[in-house]
C-alpha positions in Angstrom: -0.2 -0.3 0.2 1.4 3.8 -1.0 1.0 6.4 1.3 -0.4 9.8 -0.3 -1.6 13.4 0.8 -3.8 16.0 -0.6 -1.9 19.3 -0.4 -3.1 21.6 1.8 -2.3 24.6 -0.3 -2.3 28.2 1.1 -1.4 30.3 -1.9 2.5 30.2 -1.0 4.3 27.8 -3.5 7.4 28.0 -1.3 5.7 27.0 2.2 3.8 24.2 -0.2 7.4 22.8 -1.6 8.6 22.9 1.8 6.1 20.8 3.0 6.4 18.5 0.1 9.7 17.9 0.3 9.7 17.2 4.1 7.1 14.6 3.5 9.0 13.1 0.8 12.1 12.4 3.2 9.8 10.8 5.5 8.3 8.2 2.9 5.2 10.0 1.5 4.8 8.0 -2.1 2.0 10.4 -3.8 1.2 14.2 -3.6 -2.5 15.5 -5.0 -2.7 18.7 -5.7 -6.2 20.2 -5.9 -7.6 23.2 -8.4 -10.9 23.2 -8.0 -11.4 27.2 -8.8 -8.5 28.5 -7.1 -5.1 28.3 -8.4 -4.3 26.0 -11.5 -2.8 22.7 -10.5 -0.1 22.0 -13.1 1.8 25.7 -12.4 2.0 24.1 -8.6 2.8 20.6 -9.6 5.9 21.8 -12.3 7.4 24.1 -9.3 7.1 20.8 -6.7 8.8 18.9 -9.6 11.6 20.8 -9.4 12.4 20.8 -5.6 11.6 17.0 -5.4 13.0 13.4 -6.3 10.8 10.5 -5.7 7.2 11.6 -4.9 4.6 11.3 -7.6 2.7 14.4 -8.1 -1.0 14.0 -9.1 -3.5 16.5 -10.5 -6.7 16.1 -8.3 -8.2 17.1 -10.4 -8.4 18.8 -13.5 -11.8 19.0 -15.1 -12.7 17.8 -18.5 -14.8 20.9 -20.1 -12.6 23.5 -19.2 -9.1 22.3 -21.6 -9.4 20.1 -24.5 -8.3 16.4 -24.4 -4.9 17.8 -26.3 -4.2 20.2 -23.9 -4.5 17.4 -21.4 -2.4 15.6 -23.1 0.3 18.0 -23.5 -0.1 19.3 -19.6 0.6 15.6 -18.9 3.5 15.6 -21.2 5.0 18.3 -19.7 4.5 17.6 -15.8 5.8 13.8 -16.5 9.2 15.1 -18.8 9.8 18.0 -15.6 9.3 15.3 -13.1 11.3 12.8 -14.8 8.4 10.4 -15.6 6.5 10.9 -12.0 3.2 12.8 -12.9 -0.2 11.5 -12.6 -2.7 13.0 -14.6 -6.3 13.1 -12.3 -9.4 13.8 -14.4 -13.0 14.7 -12.9 -16.2 16.2 -14.4 -16.5 18.4 -11.5 -20.1 19.4 -11.6 -22.4 21.9 -12.8 -21.3 24.7 -10.2 -18.1 24.8 -11.1 -18.4 24.1 -14.9 -21.3 26.5 -15.6 -20.7 28.8 -13.2 -17.3 29.3 -13.7 -16.3 28.1 -16.8 -19.5 29.3 -18.4 -19.6 25.8 -20.3 -23.0 23.6 -20.2 -22.7 20.8 -18.1 -23.5 17.8 -20.7 -22.5 14.1 -20.9 -19.9 14.2 -18.0 -19.2 10.6 -18.5 -19.2 10.2 -22.6 -16.8 13.0 -22.5 -14.6 12.0 -19.7 -14.1 8.6 -21.6 -13.3 10.3 -24.7 -11.2 12.7 -23.3 -9.1 9.8 -22.2 -9.2 7.9 -25.3 -7.7 11.1 -26.9 -5.1 11.9 -24.5 -3.8 8.7 -24.7 -3.6 8.4 -28.5 -1.7 11.8 -28.0 1.2 10.5 -25.4 1.5 7.6 -28.0 2.7 10.4 -30.5 -0.4 9.1 -32.8 -1.5 11.2 -35.4 -5.2 12.3 -33.7 -8.0 12.1 -35.6 -11.3 11.3 -33.4 -15.0 11.3 -34.1 -17.0 11.4 -31.2 -20.1 12.8 -29.4 -18.3 15.4 -27.2 -15.2 15.9 -29.6 -14.4 16.0 -33.1 -10.5 16.3 -34.4 -10.1 18.0 -36.5 -13.0 19.8 -37.3 -15.6 18.6 -39.7 -16.5 20.3 -42.9 -18.9 23.6 -42.3 -17.3 23.9 -39.0 -14.2 26.6 -38.7 -12.3 28.0 -41.3 -11.9 24.3 -43.0 -8.2 24.5 -42.6 -7.9 21.9 -39.7 -5.9 18.7 -40.5 -4.7 15.9 -38.1 -1.6 16.2 -36.0 0.8 14.4 -33.3 2.6 15.8 -30.6 5.4 17.6 -31.6 7.8 16.6 -28.9 8.7 13.3 -27.2 7.0 12.4 -23.9 9.3 10.9 -21.1 6.5 8.3 -21.0 3.8 7.1 -24.1 1.7 6.4 -21.0 0.8 8.6 -17.8 -1.5 7.3 -15.5 -4.8 8.5 -15.5 -6.9 8.5 -12.6 -10.7 9.6 -12.1 -12.5 11.2 -9.5 -16.0 9.5 -9.4 -18.7 9.0 -7.2 -21.9 7.8 -9.1 -22.2 4.2 -10.1 -21.8 4.6 -14.0 -18.8 7.3 -13.5 -17.2 4.5 -11.0 -17.9 1.7 -13.8 -16.4 3.6 -16.3 -13.4 4.3 -13.8 -12.8 0.2 -13.0 -13.5 0.1 -17.1 -11.0 2.3 -18.6 -8.8 4.2 -15.7 -5.4 3.3 -14.1 -6.7 4.6 -11.2 -9.7 5.8 -9.2 -9.9 9.0 -6.9 -13.5 8.7 -4.4 -13.8 10.8 -2.1 -15.4 10.5 1.6 -14.8 6.9 1.1 -15.6 4.3 3.9 -14.5 1.0 3.6 -17.6 -0.7 5.9 -20.0 1.1 3.0 -17.7 0.9 -0.2 -18.7 -2.5 -1.3 -22.7 -1.6 -0.6 -22.1 1.8 -2.7 -19.9 0.8 -5.2 -19.1 -2.6 -5.5 -21.5 -3.9 -8.4 -20.4 -0.6 -10.3 -16.6 -1.6 -9.5 -17.2 -5.4 -11.1 -19.6 -4.2 -14.0 -16.5 -2.1 -15.2 -13.9 -4.4 -14.3 -15.4 -7.2 -16.4 -14.9 -5.1 -19.3 -11.6 -3.5 -18.5 -8.7 -4.0 -21.0 -6.0 -6.7 -20.1 -3.7 -4.0 -21.0 -4.4 -1.8 -18.1 -3.2 -3.0 -14.6 -5.9 -3.8 -11.8 -7.1 -0.8 -10.5 -5.6 1.3 -8.0 -7.3 3.2 -5.3 -6.5 6.1 -3.7 -8.7 6.7 -0.5 -8.1 7.9 3.1 -8.8 10.7 5.5 -7.6 12.8 8.4 -5.0 11.1 10.7 -4.6 11.5 14.4 -2.8 8.8 16.5 -3.3 8.7 20.5 -5.5 8.0 23.3 -7.3 11.0 23.5 -7.8 12.5 20.0 -11.3 12.0 19.1 -11.7 15.8 19.2 -10.0 16.0 16.0 -12.6 14.5 14.1 -14.4 17.9 14.6 -12.0 19.3 12.2 -13.2 16.9 9.3 -16.7 18.6 9.8 -16.5 21.7 8.0 -15.4 19.9 4.5 -18.1 17.0 5.1 -20.6 19.8 5.8 -19.5 21.9 2.8 -19.7 18.8 0.2 -22.7 17.1 1.9 -24.6 20.9 2.3 -23.4 23.3 0.0 -22.0 21.5 -3.1 -24.5 21.8 -5.7 -28.2 21.9 -5.1 -31.1 20.5 -3.6 -31.6 17.0 -6.0 -28.2 17.9 -7.4 -25.7 17.1 -4.6 -23.5 14.1 -5.6 -22.1 14.0 -2.0 -25.3 14.7 -0.4 -26.3 11.4 -2.4 -23.1 9.3 -1.2 -24.2 10.3 2.2 -27.8 8.9 1.7 -26.4 5.7 0.0 -24.3 4.9 3.1 -27.5 5.1 5.4 -27.8 8.5 6.3 -30.4 10.0 4.5 -32.4 12.0 7.4 -28.9 13.2 8.3 -27.8 14.4 4.8 -31.3 16.4 4.4 -30.8 18.0 7.6 -27.1 19.2 6.6 -28.7 20.3 3.5 -31.0 22.1 4.8 -29.1 23.8 7.2 -26.0 24.8 4.8 -28.3 26.1 2.2 -30.0 28.4 5.1 -26.3 30.2 5.8 -26.4 27.9 9.1 -22.9 26.2 8.5 -21.8 25.6 12.3 -25.2 23.7 13.1 -24.6 22.0 9.8 -21.2 20.7 10.8 -22.6 20.0 14.1 -25.3 17.6 12.3 -22.5 15.4 10.3 -23.1 12.3 12.0 -19.9 11.0 14.2 -20.0 7.6 12.9 -19.6 9.2 9.1 -16.3 10.7 10.5 -14.8 7.8 12.4 -15.6 5.3 9.1 -14.1 7.9 6.6 -10.8 8.9 8.8 -8.7 7.5 10.8 -8.0 9.2 14.0 -7.7 7.0 17.5 -4.9 5.1 19.7 -2.6 3.4 17.6 -4.5 0.0 17.6 -7.2 1.7 16.4 -5.4 3.4 13.7 -3.6 -0.2 12.5 -7.4 -1.8 12.3 -8.5 1.1 10.0 -5.4 0.6 7.9 -6.2 -2.8 7.1 -10.0 -2.2 6.8 -8.9 0.8 3.9 -6.7 -2.3 2.4 -9.2 -5.2 2.9 -11.9 -2.8 1.1 -9.4 -2.5 -2.1 -7.9 0.9 -1.2 -3.8 0.6 -2.6 -3.0 4.3 -1.9 -4.0 5.4 1.5 -4.8 9.2 1.1 -3.7 10.9 4.4 -4.4 13.9 5.9 -2.0 14.1 9.2 -3.2 16.2 12.3 -0.2 16.7 13.8 2.6 19.2 14.9 4.6 16.9 13.1 3.4 15.9 10.0 6.4 14.4 8.8 7.0 12.5 11.8 3.3 11.1 11.4 4.0 9.9 7.7 7.1 8.2 8.8 5.1 6.2 11.8 2.3 5.6 9.0 4.8 4.2 6.2 6.1 1.6 8.5 2.5 0.3 9.0 1.3 0.6 5.7 4.6 -1.5 4.3 
């Protein structure tokens, strides 16, 4: 099992780089760099590549609406080049709130668009002449669109690797099935080992049945907040604001993937209450309404023996890359300890 962390980026690239360098020395295998509608991921990923030597640097995530597939391929190739073959391309459809509100693009065919984008990205990385006729993408543009001067092209430069790992952030059954079918890895959110099989088991099985033999086993990167000690349960409160934000505030009533997930885990009443409170502006009350049991299952907070049990639970549920957010004054020391346990 690998060990990874989602970079808590405050806008200062130098402090972010110092943090990653320290975690790399402690044994972290992968660092994920978020984007959403803040600073872009690739800029910081390139900066991190220059100051690190072994850690994998992953985008988590770049959406498939605001960049063309060929630009995503160029970005993956560029990051893989500056990092010496350590890049991971994390992709996702994001959601209508960001895609339509921030990027001004219709949130249409997210699943099909993701699959088509991956097919084009892989062809471009192999330096094939890219010619593609899909429902979302047409390369080159067909007759009657544009100037008519477009022609099939291949990447000018030679990528570090012809295959850069592609992970998909997915929650819904069809998108998870797609990840299991054609992605190298899967990035779930708010992952509970106890609930994963019930929520995603059928989708994973259906996708795996269609998976190409050219792909290795599906990698899964998931985890949560980590605090180790006899009296650390209070640290779970640090996970409440994000849980409330996603369950309550991401999207709208009737269109919130994370709220749906909480319901699938068995917290229907709680999910509705969190959403009602959050959308009414009562964020603190929404945070307090997040079930303690859900926080316990989606994080690793407790005594040493309990943490080892949680690591085993994540591993047994299929997680291959344990994603951790160290709640410690010395994150590197905590990572060194976890590295021993996951190895």
